[in-house]
N, C-alpha and C positions, 0 to 999 in steps of 0.2 A: 492291166494286172500282168505281172511278172510272174508266171510259174516260178514260184522257187525248186530251188537244185533239190534232191533227194541225196542222201548219203548213206550208202550203204555196206557194212560188211557186211561175211557169213561167220559167223560163230560155230565154234564147236563145244560141246558140252560132252561130261562123259555124265549117266546116269550110273551110278553103283548102285547094285542092290547091296544090304547091308545084313548080316543076321545080329540084332543087338538084345540085349537084357535088357529088362526092364523089373524096376529093380523099386518092390513095394516094402519102403522103412519098417514099420509096424509092423506090418509081418514078419517080418525077416528070409523075406521069401521074392524070389525073382520070375521072369517070366521072358521064355526067347521069343520075341518077335523076326519079323524080315521086314527092315523102311527103306525105302528107296532113298536119295541123295544125287541129288546133282550135283556135278563139282564143275570148274573150270579146267579146259582141256589137259595145260600144263600141267595140270595137281595132279595129272593120272598118270603118272608113268606105269606104272606096275603096280600093284595090288598093295603090298608095302604100303608105297608113296600117300594109295587114295588113302587106305586103311589112317594111315599119321595125319590126314586131309581131314579125313571125316570126322576123327578125336577132338581133333582139336577146336574145331568151328561147330561140331553138333553134339557132341557127350553132354550132357549134363549130369545133377546127383543121382537123379531118377532113369536115364538113359545111358547106358553104355552100349558103342560099339564094341564087336567081338572077330567077325573075320568078314571079309566080301565073298559073294554068294556069287555073283553074277555082276559084267558089266560091258555096258553097252554107250557106242562114243556116240555119237548125232550132230550133223551140218546143217546150219537153216542159213536163209538168206535172211539176213533185218533189214531197215533202213529208216529211216525219220527229216524230214522236212529239214534245211541248213538251219533255217529259225529256230526246229529245236533244237535243234544241236548245238546253237549257240548258246541261245537262253541257260541251259545247261550245264554249257563248255566253261572247261578255266583257261581262261588266256596266260599265252605265255610269248614273250617278245623272242626265244629260242631257243633251239632246239639244243643248248650244249649244258650240258649238266639238269638232262631232263633224261629220266630211265623213260624210253618208254614202251617195256615190257608192259604187257597186260593191259595196255590203256589204248583207248579207242585214239586216233592225233586226223587233224585236217588243216592242211594249209592254207588260210582263207585270209583276203585281204578285207579287211575292215574297217568301220568306221566308229571313232567315240562319241557318241551324240551323247551330247549333256542335256538331258529331258525335267524338263519341270513339269511337277506330278501333282496329282491332286489327290489325298487321301480323305473320300467321300465320306466314309465317314467317324472319322476324328476332325472335320472340315480345317483342316491343315495345308500345306506344299511343302515337296523337297523335293532336291536336288538328284538324280540319279543318272551316272554313267552308265547306255547299253551302249553293247559294240553289235552295230548290225552290217550286213555286208554290203559291201560296194555298191551291188546290185538294186539296190533300195534308197540309195540316198541320190539320186538325181538332182533332184530339188528340197526343200524344205516341205512342200507339199507334200510329195510321194515318200518321204521318208514319214513325217507326220502319221499318213493314211495307215502305213506298213506301222508301223508302233502301236496306232488306234487299234489293228483287226489283233494283235497275234498279243500285243502287251499287255494293254486294257482289258480290265471285266468290270464285274459292279460298284467293287468298292475303289478303283482306282481309274482317271485317267488325267494322259500327256495332253498340255497345253500347249507347250511352247517348246519350240528345240534349239539347240548352238551346235554346230557340227564344229569336230573336232579335226584333228590329221589321218590321212591314212596310211593304217600299216597293216603290213606283212606279218599275221603271228598264227602261231602254231596256237589249235585248241584242242583240248582235248578230258576228255572221262573216261571213270573205270570203264570195263568191257561189261561189269554188270546194273550202271549208270545206263548205260548205250543201249542192253537187254529191256531196261524199266519204259523207255521213253520211245522205243523203237517199235515197229510191227514187224509180225515176219508174213517175207514176200515173196508169191510162187517162183521156185526154184529157176535161174537161167537152163534155155535149152543151149549146151554145150556142144550136141551132135551137128549142127550143121556146120 
């Protein structure tokens, strides 16, 4: 069995401790509290930018961010298998016209496999195009085992495949998506 490649990225995020006012509309009062918000590093240029980001993304009718108390930026090494990455990433033919800022990208040789799948619960079949790394397309049996292991579950089974062309594609997802599917890895030892 081929070992799946690992996609790794160092993700930096800033945690901002923000002074907020929690409003009680019924009583016409407000209570101050400090609340922590995690924001992307690119949105953390200075306290003014951080506050604007927090207000835009986290303020509600009852929670009003007022001032930045403190900030801390932390970088972590995160990783996921190439299979997981391809399962959730968007495929693009070329980098032309694609704004890569804020995206996790990877160029991979993939094959578009037309898979005949069965929805067991509804007792029907359907075709689905699944992009898989060419590392797993040596032959139909190898590809089918790979798809059974990584895409099938109690509700869906793949019963046959039809190989499509091999293409070089850029696959991408947002940093938030990558953080959601990846796990934190031990830091690399760079002192050697």
